[in-house]
N, C-alpha and C positions, 0 to 999 in steps of 0.2 A: 220442752226444755231446749234452750239454745246455749251455745258457748261463744262468748264475745271475743275471746282470744284463744282459739283452740290449740294454737302452737305452744301455748304455755303448758299444756299437758305433757309435752315431750320431756319437760324437766322431771316429771314423775317417772317416766320410763327410764331415763338415764340413771336416776337415783335408785331405782329398784333393781338394777343389774347386780350390784354388789350384794344386796340383800338376798337376791335369788341364789347367789353363789353360797352365802352363809347357810341358807335353808337346805340347799343340796348337800353341803358338807355335813349338816346335822343329820340329814337322812342317812348318809353313809355311816355316820357315827352310831346311829340307832341300830343299824344292821349288825355292826361289830359288837355293840353292847348286848344285843339279844343272844348272839352266838356265844359270848363269854359269860352269859348269865349274870351280868352285873345289875345292880339295883337301878331303877329308873331315876332320872334326875328330878330335882324338885320342880313342882308345877310352875313356879315363877320363871324358871329358866327357860321353859318351853314357850311361855306366853310372851316373854319380852321381845324376841325377834318378830313375832307376829304383830305385836303392837307397833313396833318400829316400822314394819313394812306398811301397815295400815296408815300410820301417820304420814309417811312419805307420799303414799298414794293420794291421801286426802289433800295434802298441801299442793301436790301437783294438779289435782282436780281444781283446787281453788285458784291456781295460777291460770287455768283455762277460763275462769270467770263464768261459771254456769249461772243461768238466769231462767226464771219461769216467765213466760209471756202469755198474756191473755188476749186473744183476738176476738173480734166481734164482727158480725155482718150487719152493718147499719141499714135500716130501712130507707128506701129512696123513693120519692114520688116519681110517677111516670108521666103525669099530665102537666106539670108545671116546672119551669126553670127560671132562674134569676141571674142577672148580671149587676154587679156593683161598679159603677163608673166613677173613678176618682179623678178629679181635676188636678193635674200636676203642673199647671202653668205657674209662671213666676210669682204671681200674686199669692199663691197658696203657701209661699215661704214666709208670709207675714206673721208676726207674733207680737205680743204686748211688751216683750223685753228680749234681749239677746239670748237669754237662757230659758225662756218660756216655750211651751209646745207651740209649734207652728200650726197654721190652719190644716196643713196636710197631715201633721201628726194627729190632730184631733179627728180629722176625717177618717184616717186609717183605723183609729181605735173605735170609732162609731161603726165603721163597716164590719168589723169583727163582732161587735155587739149585735148589730142588726142581723148579720148572717147566723149567729147562734140562736136567734129567735125563730128561725125556720130551719132547724137542723136536718129535716128530711127532704128539703128542697135542694136539688143540685144547683150550685151557684158558681159563678165565674167572676173574674176581675178584669176590668178594662181601664185604660187610662185615657184621659182627654186633654188635649190642648186645642189645636185647630184641626185635629183628626182623632179618630178613635182607634186605639190599638189594643189587641187582646194580650193580657199577661197569663190568663188562665181561663179556658173555656169551662162552661158549667160542669162541675163534678160533685158527687155526693160527699167527698172527703172534706169534713170541716177543718181538720188539722192542716191539710194541704192548702186550703183557702187562706187560713191564718198565716201560714208560712210565706205565701206569695205576697200578701199585704205587708207583712213585716219586713221582708227582705228585698222585694223586687220593685216596689213602688217608690219613686223619688221625684223630686222637683225636676221638671223638664228632662225626664229620662224615659224615652228619648226626647230631644228638643223638638219644638214645633217647626213646621216647614216655613211658616210666615216669619218675617223679620220685623213686623209691627210691634209696637209697645204692648198692646193688648192682644195676645195671641189666642186667647180662649174663644172658641166659637161653638155655641150649643147647636148650631146647624149641623155640626159633624155627627151629632147623635143619630142622624138618619142613616149613617153607615152601618149601624147595628142591623137595620132591616135588609140592607143590600149585601151584607157580608154573610159568612157562614157561622154566626155566633150561636144561633139556636138550631137544633135539629127539627125536622118536620114533626117529630113525635111530641114536641113541647107545644101543646095547644094553648097553654096560658104562659105568657112571657112577661116577666117583670123587669123593669129597668129602674135601678136606684141610683140617682145622681147625687154625689157628695161634692160640693163646690162652695165657693165664696160668693157666687152670683155676679162676679165681675167678668162679663162677657161682651163681645162685640155684638152688633145688631144681628137679630135672628128672625127669620120669616117663620113665625109660629104656625101659620096656616099651612105652609108647605110641609113643615116638620110633622104636624098632626096628620096630614094625609100619608106621609111616609111611614109613620109609626102607628097607623090605624090598627086597633085591636090589641096593642101593647098596653100594659098597665105600668103606671109611672108614679114615682115618688122622688122628691128632692129634699135634701137637708143642707142648710146653709151654715157655713162656718165663717163668721165675720165679726169684727168688733171695730169701733171707730178709732180706738187708740192704738191700733196695730201698725207696725212698720216692718219693712224688710231690712234686715241687718246683714252687713258684710262680715267676713270672718273675724275682723277686729272689733266687732260690736258696734259699729257706727251705722246709724240709720241712713238708708238711701234717700237722698233729698228729692229724687224724681218721683217717688211713689206716694200717692195719696189714696187712702181707702175710699171706695165708691159706695155711698149709702144706697144707691138705687138698685142694688142687687136683690134686695128683698122683693121689690115690685116686679123685677125682671123674672125671678123664679116663680113667683105667684102666677104671673101671666103665662109663663111656659107650662107650668103644671096644669093650670086650668085648661089650656088649649089641648093638652094631651089627656084630659079627663082624670088627672091625678091631683095630688096635694103636695104642697111644700111646707117645710118645717124649719124653724130656727134651731141652732145647736142645743139650746136650753130645753127643747121639747123632744128629747130623744125617746122618752118613754111613749109619748104619743105617736112618734114616727114608727116605733116598734109595733105598737098595736095596729097601726094602719097597714104596715107591711104584712102582718099576720092575716089581716082581712083580705089583702090582695092575693095571698097564697091560698087561702081557704083550706079545704080538706079534699083528700082524694086517695085513691088506692096507692099502695106502695109495694115494692119488691125488695128482696134482700140483695144488697150490693156486695161487692168484693170484700174479702176479709181485710180488716185494717187492724194494726197493732194498737191496742189501747193502753196497756200497762206492762211494765217490765219490773220483775222483782229479782234483784241480784241475790244469789245464794252464796257467792264466793266468800264473804266474811264469815258466814256460819260454818261453811265447810272447813275453812282455815282454822277456826276456833276448835272444832272437833279434832282436827289433825294435831294441833298443838297440845291438846289435852291427852291425846293418845301418846304423843311423844314424851310428855312429862310422866305419864304413867309408866312407860317403858324404862325411863331413867330411875323412877322410884323403885321399880322392881329390882333394878341392878343395884341400887344403894342398899336395899334390904338384904340382898344376897351377900354383899360384901360385909355387912354388919354381922350376919350369922357366921361368916367364916372367921 
């Protein structure tokens, strides 16, 4: 159990002080009544302050927002890790209309879908323009991965170093091997590229030698009727979709011993990713919070019922008098 706003419980302590004084006074009255051999008070009169005290305590507890949390220790593969490389170049801002999902929007959604297909494989997030930059190194936490993709990945964020019109360079994928993206324990290393295929020239032979032993998959997000729109909804006249990206990605994937898929074949891409990951031994990871069940409304309801019951007893007593 956790308390989301523990300081709210101080309200209960402050409200219980006068009730404590009433109960102490009643205790002294009881001593006097016993000595004078007076008849005991009606049962309702004794119960009413207790109900009132319980009601205030429960309402204070509700103000502290108690909640039950369920944590789990997800199983994590020890032999394989994956990185999802999202192309964040300017062309990934293209869409079929000013209000339609951009290529990057669709790529981000696909990354989450693909990552969920291998939940026991630690996965990370990289962004690509003319360089590869890590947003998240491979971790077992699926929720953390989704959060980074949703909130940290944006068009040209950060911007490319090159000032040329087409800044995307698949040659930069070689930086994955020369950097510290994968630990030595990851014997099987998977690279998933999500892009529109609009890249500058790439030496696939050199890249294949750099990424030798890596497993590769690419998914292309592209349509011939897409444009890049400015904030006012006007299409940029300088941009023209490049249909050669499909062949570029097919050649790239073939050189790396992998496969490329169009965005409409995401299920096939998912099956292929699972085959790349295969099966292997797992270990229990760190505890992660899965669900939170708020108890505050229920505690507050019980407190209100106790308070109404105390008022009801008082009304009954006045009626009898």
